[in-house]
C-alpha atoms as one frame of an Amber mdcrd trajectory, in Angstrom:
protein
 -31.689 -24.212  13.879 -30.942 -22.498  17.202 -27.210 -22.679  16.526 -27.687
 -21.231  13.073 -29.725 -18.326  14.442 -27.154 -17.653  17.165 -24.389 -17.533
  14.551 -26.446 -15.206  12.396 -27.214 -13.003  15.406 -23.517 -12.783  16.299
 -22.676 -11.863  12.727 -25.378  -9.202  12.678 -24.102  -7.735  15.959 -20.571
  -7.604  14.560 -21.787  -5.964  11.354 -23.827  -3.478  13.361 -20.773  -2.539
  15.434 -18.650  -2.039  12.323 -21.312   0.085  10.651 -21.646   2.175  13.808
 -17.904   2.877  13.785 -18.018   3.712  10.086 -20.920   6.096  10.715 -18.969
   7.829  13.492 -16.003   8.281  11.151 -18.252   9.779   8.467 -19.817  12.127
  11.002 -16.353  13.309  12.061 -15.391  13.912   8.429 -18.622  15.816   7.856
 -18.023  17.994  10.918 -14.477  18.733   9.775 -15.702  19.659   6.294 -18.330
  21.951   7.815 -15.687  23.682   9.969 -13.489  24.183   6.911 -16.336  25.627
   4.818 -17.329  27.966   7.657 -13.714  29.117   7.969 -13.584  29.836   4.233
 -16.882  31.730   4.363 -15.577  33.811   7.250 -12.634  34.877   5.062 -14.856
  36.203   2.282 -15.238  39.967   2.213 -18.620  41.330   3.220 -20.668  42.594
   0.264 -21.034  46.354   0.071 -24.313  48.152  -0.592 -23.850  48.350  -4.371
 -23.210  44.583  -4.575 -26.386  43.866  -2.612 -28.482  46.133  -4.849 -27.096
  44.495  -7.993 -27.822  41.037  -6.596 -31.405  41.992  -5.704 -32.018  43.468
  -9.175 -30.646  40.337 -10.863 -32.889  38.126  -8.742 -36.021  39.950  -9.879
């Protein structure tokens, strides 16, 4: 039984390591996507006063 538990523990440690690496890769992809969205938002023209008034009226 001890041997079986040690094997299972080793497998769980290996799986945990792999999932940790996968999580890091996803976090990097998420950060890159966030940077790209922020860059696109920075390129959008600022709304002028008439656009803001129209948006506020439509929201009411």
